[in-house]
C-alpha positions, 0 to 999 in steps of 0.5 A: 421208608421202604426200599422203593423210597430209598431208591427214590431218594438216590435218584433225586439226590443225584439228579438235583441241580446244585443249589436246589433243596428237595422239599419232598420225595414221593411216588409219581402219580397222575395229577389231579384236578382239585377245586378247579386248579392243578396240584403239583410237586414243586422244588425250591432252591437252597444249600442243603437238600441233596446232602441231607438226603444222602446223609439219610441214606448213609445212616440207613445203610450204616444201621443195616451193616451194624446190625449184620455185624452184631448178629454175626458177632452173636453167631460166632460167640454161639459157635465158640461157646457151644462146643467149648462148653460141651468139651469142658463138661466132658473134660471135667467128668473124665478128670473127676471120675477117671477111675470108675468111668466105663469104657463105653462112656469114655469112648462117648466122651472122647468122640464128643471132644473130637467132634467139637474140636473139629467144629472149632477147627472149622470155624477158626479156619473160616475166620482166617479165610474170610480175613484173608479174602477181605484184605486181598492177602489170601494166596493159593499154593497150587500142586497136583492133587487127586480127587480121591485125596481131596475127598478122603481128607474132607470125609475124615474131618467131618466123620465125627459130625456125620457119626453124631447124626447117624448119617453116612456119606454116599459117594458116586463118581462118573467118568475117570477122576482126574488129577487137579492142580489146585490148593489142596488145603483150600479145596478140602476146606470147600468140601468140609464147608458143604459137607458140614452144612449137609450135616447141619441142615440134613435129616438124621439117619439119612445119607448125604450124597457126594457126586463127582462128575468128570465133565471134560474140561472140568470136574464137578462136585455136588453135595446133596442131602434131604432136609427142609430146603431153601425158599426160592426167594432166599437162594440168590443170597446164600453166597453172600457174606453173613447171610443165613436163611430163615430156615437156617436161623431156626437151626443152632449154630452157623456163622454165615461165612461158610458159603461165601468163602466156598464161592470165593475160593472156587472162583480163585481157582477158576471155577463156578458154584451153584445151588438148587433146592426143592423146599421140603425135599432136598438141597444140593450145592455144587462147584466146578474146577477146571481139570487142567488148572487154568483159570483163576489166580496163581 
């Protein structure tokens, strides 16, 4: 049964008259003459047709949801286990060999601990935000914040991740950077999500660009990196919760929450989000925020 069949089931289940049983559903075709008579689909009467089809439709949707939840739990488990394993190994080495370990080795292990701590912090923050957005309890605490401070805090957070892949952040500003009225913690989280995505899917030793443009009534942030890109048919799904692209599934990690949270937080501020990608070349994600702090929710 494909999606067209599901659509047919929904249509017939809704339009069937009370008391009718739907005996069969198929795509409409022109009638054909067979042995001198007309062959056609008929509908009988009975008590069980539409409810049965709706039940089948419900089971199909439930199976998809269950599969998404299982995949999500597997992804989150991987996201937790991988940094914890690395941190445990480094800690064990430092504990057992602290008297003989070389300074450069110690520096590398401490950097590993910091890097993976940031990964865990980002994941836990996303899980908390996702829960708050789902139950409607996430509230914004807006105050004045400069664009420079938001970018600096996000950069400080992702710097260990960038260093691990020898990526540098190139920042370019067009126009006077305004003072924004935002929930600074949430907007820093938006930037962290986009920069971490660019780090994860970007090419090692290649820069990541952060473009900031004052466009009059709003400011636009764009994060762009070189990488495999995203197929056009998948781009419309990127901001859906739990969704991971075919290219993303091949890359270790990713909970499928980050971009959905980005969209929700930005829209709560009265802004918009979007992206564009050239498969095999570059990918850019952008979001806007109103300069006067209007729009969105308080």
